[in-house]
N, C-alpha and C positions, 0 to 999 in steps of 0.2 A: 357079535358072532360074524356079522359081514365084515366089520373091520378086521377081524383076524383071518377073515378068507382073502381080503383083499391083500393082506400083508403075505400072507403064503404064495398067493399067486403072483405078486410082485417080485418075490425073491427068486420063484422058479422060472418065471420069463428072463430074468438076467442071469441066469445059468445057460442059456440058449444062444446069449449073443454071441456072435463070432468077434474073435479079438481084431481090433484095428491095426493096419498098417501104421508103422512108425512114420510120423510126418518130418519130412525133411524141411529142416528151417533156415531161411537164409538171412543172414545178419548182414547189414551194410555199416561198414565202418565209415564215418564221415571223413573225409580227407580235406585237410586245409586248402582253401582257394584264395589264389594271391594274383590279383590282375597285374597287367604290367604297370611299371612305375609311373610311365606317361599318362597314365589315366587318373593318377592318383594327384596330380598337380593341378590346380586351376591356373588362368591368367590371372595376374596381379591386378587387383581393383585400382583404377586410375587414382590420381591426387586430385583433390577438390582445387578449383582455381582460387588463388588467394589474391590478397592485396585488392589493386583496382582492377576489376574483371568486367568484361562485358557479355552481352547476352549471346553473342558469337562462342565466348569460351564457355560459359555454361552449357550451351548446346553441345559444344565438342564434348564436354564432361559427360553428359548424360549419353551421348551415343557410345563413348569409350566405356561407361558403365554396363549399359546394356549390353555390349559385345562381350566384356568379361563375364557377365551373368550367364549369357548364352554359351559361351564356353566351358563355364562349370556345369550348366545343366547337360550339356551333350556328352561331357565326360562321365557324369553320373549315370546317364542313361547307357553309356557304352559298358561302364562297370557291372550295372544291373545286369545287363544281356550276358556278359561274361560270366557272371556269378551263376545266371540261371543256366547257361548253357553248361557249365562244370558240373552242376549239382545234377542235370539230367543226364548226364553219363553214366 
């Protein structure tokens, strides 16, 4: 009996509900993001010394290799910022 009374009460209470306002939905369509071409090319890696090479040759190679890697990491960070800025707009 209580079960039936609870069902009848629930049905009558839903009849008193006010209709909700229609909800405006905002749909964001992703736009393709294309960073500048200059940021998509890294400095070329240096050629390893060949033949009879000295420690100075190896040191120069390591410095050039480090510079090349720093260039690429810097451009990757710039691309990441560019994409983040484009997405947040």
